[in-house]
C-alpha positions in Angstrom: 131.0 -52.0 -61.2 132.8 -49.2 -63.1 130.7 -46.0 -62.9 131.4 -42.3 -63.6 131.9 -40.2 -60.5 128.4 -38.7 -60.3 126.6 -42.0 -61.1 128.8 -43.7 -58.5 127.8 -41.2 -55.8 124.1 -41.7 -56.6 124.5 -45.4 -56.4 126.3 -45.2 -53.1 123.5 -42.9 -51.8 120.8 -45.3 -52.8 122.6 -48.3 -51.4 123.0 -46.6 -48.1 119.3 -45.9 -48.1 118.5 -49.5 -48.7 120.8 -50.6 -45.9 119.1 -48.2 -43.5 115.7 -49.4 -44.6 114.5 -46.0 -45.6 113.5 -47.0 -49.2 111.4 -49.9 -47.9 109.1 -47.7 -45.8 106.1 -46.0 -47.4 106.3 -42.2 -47.0 103.7 -39.5 -46.8 105.0 -36.0 -47.4 108.5 -37.3 -47.1 108.1 -38.9 -43.7 108.3 -42.6 -43.1 105.0 -43.9 -41.7 106.2 -47.1 -40.1 109.2 -48.1 -38.0 111.6 -50.9 -39.0 110.0 -53.3 -36.5 106.6 -52.7 -38.1 107.9 -53.4 -41.5 108.8 -57.0 -40.5 105.2 -58.0 -39.8 102.6 -55.7 -41.4 98.9 -56.1 -40.8 97.2 -59.5 -40.3 93.7 -59.4 -41.8 90.8 -61.3 -40.2 91.4 -64.1 -42.6 95.1 -64.2 -41.6 94.1 -64.4 -38.0 91.6 -67.2 -38.7 94.2 -69.2 -40.6 96.8 -68.7 -37.8 94.2 -69.9 -35.2 93.5 -73.0 -37.3 89.9 -72.0 -38.1 88.7 -72.6 -34.6 85.9 -70.0 -34.7 84.4 -72.1 -37.6 84.9 -75.5 -36.1 81.9 -77.8 -36.7 80.1 -75.2 -38.8 78.4 -75.5 -42.2 79.6 -72.4 -44.0 78.0 -70.1 -46.6 80.8 -67.9 -47.8 80.3 -64.4 -49.2 83.5 -63.4 -51.0 85.3 -62.5 -54.2 88.8 -62.4 -55.6 90.0 -60.1 -52.7 89.4 -62.8 -50.1 93.0 -64.0 -49.9 95.4 -64.5 -47.0 98.9 -62.9 -46.8 100.3 -65.8 -48.8 97.9 -65.1 -51.6 95.7 -68.2 -51.0 92.0 -67.9 -51.7 89.7 -68.2 -48.8 87.7 -70.7 -50.9 90.7 -73.0 -51.1 91.5 -72.5 -47.4 88.0 -73.4 -46.2 87.8 -76.4 -48.5 90.9 -77.8 -46.8 90.2 -76.5 -43.3 89.8 -79.1 -40.5 86.3 -79.7 -39.1 84.8 -77.0 -41.4 82.3 -77.8 -44.1 81.9 -75.2 -47.0 78.4 -75.7 -48.4 77.5 -72.6 -50.4 79.2 -69.7 -52.1 77.9 -66.1 -52.7 79.4 -63.4 -54.8 78.8 -59.6 -54.7 78.8 -57.0 -57.5 81.4 -57.9 -60.1 81.2 -61.6 -59.4 83.5 -64.1 -57.6 86.5 -63.1 -59.8 85.8 -59.4 -59.7 85.7 -59.1 -63.5 82.1 -58.4 -64.4 80.9 -54.8 -64.7 77.2 -55.5 -65.0 74.5 -57.7 -63.5 76.1 -61.0 -62.3 74.7 -64.4 -63.1 75.0 -67.5 -60.9 78.0 -69.7 -61.8 80.0 -72.7 -60.6 83.3 -72.5 -58.8 85.9 -74.8 -60.4 87.9 -75.2 -57.2 85.1 -76.4 -54.8 82.5 -77.5 -57.4 79.9 -75.4 -55.5 77.3 -73.2 -57.2 78.1 -69.5 -56.8 74.9 -67.6 -56.0 75.0 -64.0 -57.2 73.9 -61.3 -54.8 74.0 -58.7 -57.5 71.7 -60.0 -60.2 68.1 -61.3 -59.9 68.4 -60.8 -56.1 70.5 -58.7 -53.8 70.0 -61.0 -50.8 70.3 -64.7 -50.1 67.0 -66.6 -50.4 65.9 -69.4 -48.2 66.8 -71.9 -50.9 70.3 -70.5 -51.1 70.7 -70.7 -47.3 69.5 -74.3 -47.0 72.0 -76.3 -44.9 74.0 -73.1 -43.9 74.4 -72.4 -40.2 77.1 -69.8 -40.5 77.7 -67.0 -43.1 81.3 -65.9 -43.5 82.0 -62.5 -45.1 85.4 -61.7 -46.5 85.6 -58.8 -49.1 88.0 -55.9 -49.4 85.9 -52.6 -49.2 87.1 -49.1 -50.1 85.4 -46.9 -47.4 82.8 -45.0 -49.6 79.1 -45.3 -48.8 78.0 -45.9 -52.4 80.3 -48.8 -52.9 77.9 -51.8 -52.9 79.9 -54.4 -50.9 78.7 -53.2 -47.4 75.1 -53.4 -48.6 75.7 -57.0 -49.7 76.8 -57.7 -46.1 73.8 -55.8 -44.7 71.2 -57.7 -46.8 72.9 -61.0 -45.8 72.8 -60.1 -42.2 69.0 -59.3 -42.5 68.3 -62.8 -43.8 70.6 -64.4 -41.3 68.9 -62.7 -38.4 65.5 -64.0 -39.5 66.8 -67.6 -39.6 69.1 -67.7 -36.6 72.2 -68.1 -38.8 75.5 -66.9 -37.3 77.5 -64.3 -39.2 81.3 -64.1 -39.1 83.0 -61.1 -40.6 86.7 -61.3 -41.4 87.8 -57.8 -41.0 90.0 -55.9 -43.5 91.5 -52.4 -43.6 89.6 -49.4 -44.7 92.2 -48.4 -47.4 91.5 -44.6 -47.1 92.1 -44.7 -43.3 89.8 -45.1 -40.3 90.1 -41.4 -39.4 88.9 -39.5 -42.5 85.2 -38.9 -42.3 83.6 -36.5 -44.8 80.3 -35.4 -46.1 76.5 -35.4 -45.4 74.5 -38.3 -44.2 72.1 -39.9 -46.7 68.4 -39.0 -46.4 67.4 -42.5 -47.7 68.7 -45.9 -46.7 68.2 -49.5 -47.4 69.6 -49.2 -50.9 72.6 -51.0 -52.4 74.4 -47.6 -52.7 73.1 -46.2 -49.4 72.4 -49.2 -47.1 72.7 -47.4 -43.8 72.7 -43.8 -42.6 76.4 -42.8 -42.7 78.5 -40.1 -44.3 79.8 -40.5 -47.8 83.2 -41.3 -46.3 82.6 -43.1 -43.0 86.1 -44.0 -41.8 85.0 -47.5 -40.6 86.1 -51.0 -41.4 83.7 -53.6 -42.7 83.7 -55.3 -39.3 82.8 -52.0 -37.5 80.0 -51.4 -40.1 78.7 -54.8 -39.4 78.4 -54.0 -35.7 76.7 -50.8 -36.5 74.2 -52.4 -38.9 73.4 -55.1 -36.3 72.7 -52.7 -33.5 71.1 -49.8 -35.2 69.0 -51.8 -37.7 68.0 -54.3 -34.9 69.0 -57.3 -37.0 69.4 -59.6 -34.0 72.3 -61.4 -35.7 74.7 -63.7 -33.8 77.7 -61.7 -35.1 81.4 -62.3 -34.6 84.0 -60.0 -36.1 87.5 -61.6 -36.5 89.6 -58.5 -35.9 92.8 -57.6 -37.7 96.1 -57.4 -35.9 98.5 -54.6 -36.4 96.1 -52.2 -38.1 95.8 -48.6 -36.8 93.1 -46.1 -37.8 95.6 -43.6 -39.2 96.9 -46.2 -41.7 96.5 -45.8 -45.5 96.5 -49.1 -47.3 100.1 -48.7 -48.4 101.1 -48.6 -44.7 99.7 -52.1 -44.2 102.2 -54.0 -46.5 99.2 -55.9 -47.9 99.1 -56.3 -51.7 96.6 -54.1 -53.6 94.0 -56.3 -55.3 91.6 -54.2 -57.3 88.3 -54.8 -55.5 86.4 -54.0 -58.7 87.5 -53.7 -62.4 87.9 -49.9 -62.3 89.3 -49.5 -58.8 92.9 -50.2 -59.7 95.0 -48.2 -57.1 94.9 -46.5 -53.8 94.9 -43.1 -55.5 91.7 -44.0 -57.4 90.1 -45.2 -54.1 91.1 -41.9 -52.5 89.5 -39.9 -55.3 86.5 -42.1 -55.7 84.2 -40.5 -53.2 84.6 -37.1 -55.0 84.5 -38.4 -58.6 82.3 -41.4 -58.2 79.6 -39.1 -56.7 79.4 -37.4 -60.1 79.0 -40.6 -62.1 75.2 -40.5 -62.2 75.5 -37.3 -64.2 76.2 -37.0 -67.9 80.0 -37.4 -67.4 82.7 -39.9 -68.2 84.6 -40.6 -65.0 87.3 -42.4 -66.9 85.8 -45.9 -67.2 87.2 -47.4 -70.3 90.5 -45.6 -69.8 93.7 -46.4 -68.0 93.0 -44.1 -65.0 89.3 -44.4 -64.0 88.2 -41.9 -61.3 91.3 -39.8 -62.0 89.7 -37.9 -64.8 86.3 -36.5 -65.9 85.2 -35.4 -69.3 82.4 -35.0 -71.9 82.2 -33.8 -75.5 80.7 -30.5 -74.3 83.5 -29.7 -71.8 86.3 -27.2 -72.5 89.1 -28.7 -70.4 91.3 -25.6 -70.3 88.4 -23.5 -69.1 87.4 -26.0 -66.4 91.0 -26.6 -65.2 91.6 -22.8 -64.8 88.4 -22.4 -62.8 89.0 -25.4 -60.6 92.7 -24.6 -59.9 91.7 -21.0 -58.9 89.6 -22.4 -56.0 92.6 -23.6 -54.1 91.1 -27.0 -53.3 93.4 -28.8 -50.9 95.3 -31.8 -52.0 94.4 -31.7 -55.7 95.4 -30.0 -59.0 93.6 -30.2 -62.4 95.2 -30.6 -65.8 93.3 -30.0 -69.1 93.0 -33.4 -70.8 91.3 -35.0 -73.9 90.5 -38.7 -73.9 88.2 -41.2 -75.6 86.7 -43.8 -73.3 86.2 -47.3 -74.6 83.4 -48.1 -72.2 80.5 -46.6 -70.2 79.5 -42.9 -70.7 80.5 -41.4 -74.0 82.0 -44.6 -75.2 84.2 -44.0 -78.3 83.6 -40.3 -78.2 86.2 -37.6 -77.9 85.9 -35.9 -74.6 87.3 -32.7 -73.2 88.0 -32.6 -69.5 90.5 -32.6 -66.7 93.0 -35.1 -65.2 92.9 -34.9 -61.4 96.3 -35.0 -59.7 96.3 -36.0 -56.0 99.0 -33.9 -54.4 98.3 -34.4 -50.7 96.0 -37.2 -49.7 95.8 -36.2 -46.0 94.7 -32.7 -46.9 92.2 -33.8 -49.6 88.5 -33.2 -48.9 86.5 -35.4 -51.3 83.2 -33.6 -50.7 84.5 -30.1 -51.1 86.2 -31.2 -54.3 83.3 -33.2 -55.8 80.7 -30.6 -55.0 83.0 -27.8 -56.3 83.5 -29.6 -59.6 79.7 -30.0 -59.9 79.1 -26.3 -59.2 81.7 -25.2 -61.7 80.4 -27.5 -64.4 77.0 -25.9 -63.9 78.4 -22.4 -63.9 80.5 -22.9 -67.0 78.3 -25.1 -69.1 74.7 -24.6 -67.8 72.1 -27.1 -68.7 74.6 -29.2 -70.6 75.5 -30.6 -67.2 72.8 -32.6 -65.5 73.4 -31.2 -62.0 70.4 -32.6 -60.3 71.6 -36.2 -60.8 74.4 -35.5 -58.3 71.7 -36.6 -55.8 71.5 -40.0 -57.4 74.5 -41.0 -55.3 74.8 -38.3 -52.7 71.3 -38.9 -51.4 70.8 -35.6 -49.6 68.3 -33.3 -51.4 68.9 -30.3 -49.1 72.6 -30.3 -49.7 72.3 -30.7 -53.4 69.8 -27.8 -53.6 72.0 -25.5 -51.6 75.1 -26.3 -53.7 73.0 -25.7 -56.9 72.0 -22.3 -55.6 75.6 -21.1 -55.1 77.6 -19.6 -57.9 80.8 -18.5 -56.1 83.4 -20.6 -54.2 82.2 -21.6 -50.8 82.9 -24.0 -48.0 80.2 -26.7 -47.8 81.2 -28.5 -44.5 78.9 -26.3 -42.3 75.9 -27.6 -44.3 76.3 -31.0 -42.7 78.7 -30.5 -39.7 76.0 -31.1 -37.0 74.9 -34.3 -38.6 78.5 -35.3 -38.9 79.2 -34.6 -35.2 76.2 -36.7 -34.3 77.5 -39.6 -36.5 80.9 -39.5 -34.9 79.3 -39.9 -31.5 77.2 -42.8 -32.8 80.0 -44.6 -34.4 82.4 -44.4 -31.4 80.7 -47.4 -29.7 81.4 -49.6 -32.7 85.1 -48.9 -33.3 87.4 -51.9 -32.8 90.8 -50.2 -33.3 92.7 -47.2 -32.1 
C-alpha cells in the first residue's frame, strides 16, 4: 500500500494497536476495562450456562416461558428455538412482556401465535399483567429470560414479580436465567418508592437499584413472602463493576426506544420526566437523549443547566420534531443531553435538577407535579418543588438508601 508519510505513520500506529489488542478492549476514560484473557471469553448469561449444561435444570419439566426478542444465547439463537429442540424438555406455553415477543409494540399487547413453536403467546401487558390459571394449565415450571436495564420503572421486573406471585399460589417452580444489569451492579441512586405492587414500581427499591434480574427475583421472593420454588441460573464471568459494553454481549434493544447503552444510562433521569408534558425524544433517532416542548427556549434551558455543573453531562440547545408520542409532529425547543462521564453521572441529581429548572424558567407551562407519576415519592417531589436554587438532593433519601443497601446485600449473587 503506497501511502504518504503522515498517513503511513497513522496506519502503522493503528496496526500496532490492533496487534497489541488495545483497540479491541472497551475503554472508560481512556483505560482498558478488561484484560486480553477476559476478551477471549466474555460473559456467559444464564441462558448460555443452561445451554452449556444441556438443559439439565429443566429436564423432565413442562415449561411456560416468559421471554421476548432479547432471550438469545451468545450464538444469537432464540431461547424459544433452543427449548423446542432441548432434550427431555417440553415447552407448553409462551408469555410476552410489554412490547410483545418481538419487542416491537409500543402499546397494549394482544395475544398472538409464535410461528416457530406454533404455541399461543399470552400477553402479560394487555388485558392482564399476570398469568391466569387457564394460561398456566399444564405448566409445572416458569422460565424467565428477558434483558432488563436496571431502572425501577422499567416494567419487565414487574412482569417477573406478578408471574412469581401466581406461581407461588400454585406450587409452580420458577427458573430465572440471569442477565447483566447494563448500567452496572454498583450504581445505586435515588429515593425508594412510597407505593409498590405497580408495573412501574413493583417492589420497594431505589430508582436505580444496581441488581440483576436474578437478584431481584430473590429479593421479591423473600421480602414479599411469595413462597416460590425459585432457581436462578447464574451468569459466569460477570462482575458488578461491568457496564454492558464490558461483557462482549451484543446490544439488543430491549424495547423500541432503548437503542443504546447511552440511552439506558440516561433513562432513569429522562424517563422520570416522561409523565410530564415533555417530549423525551420518542419519535426521534435519539430517544432519552433529548427533551423538548413547543414552550421551551432551548438556549435558555441549556445555559441554566450547564451552569449547575452536573457531573457527567452537558446540554446543547436543540430543536426537533418528534414523529410519535408527546408533541407528535410539533416543533419543539429543548436540549440534547451529552453523556460525558458515565461513572460520574448521577441520574437523580440530573433529572430532578432538570425538573426544577423547567419550573423556574417556564412556570406553570411545565406540569411539575407529574414527576411523581414515575418517581413515586411525594415527600421528595414536594421538597424539590419548593427549591429555587441549585441544591444537592441525595441527603433527602440517603438514610433510606443506606437501609436498602443493607437489605439487598443478602440477595447479591456476584462480586
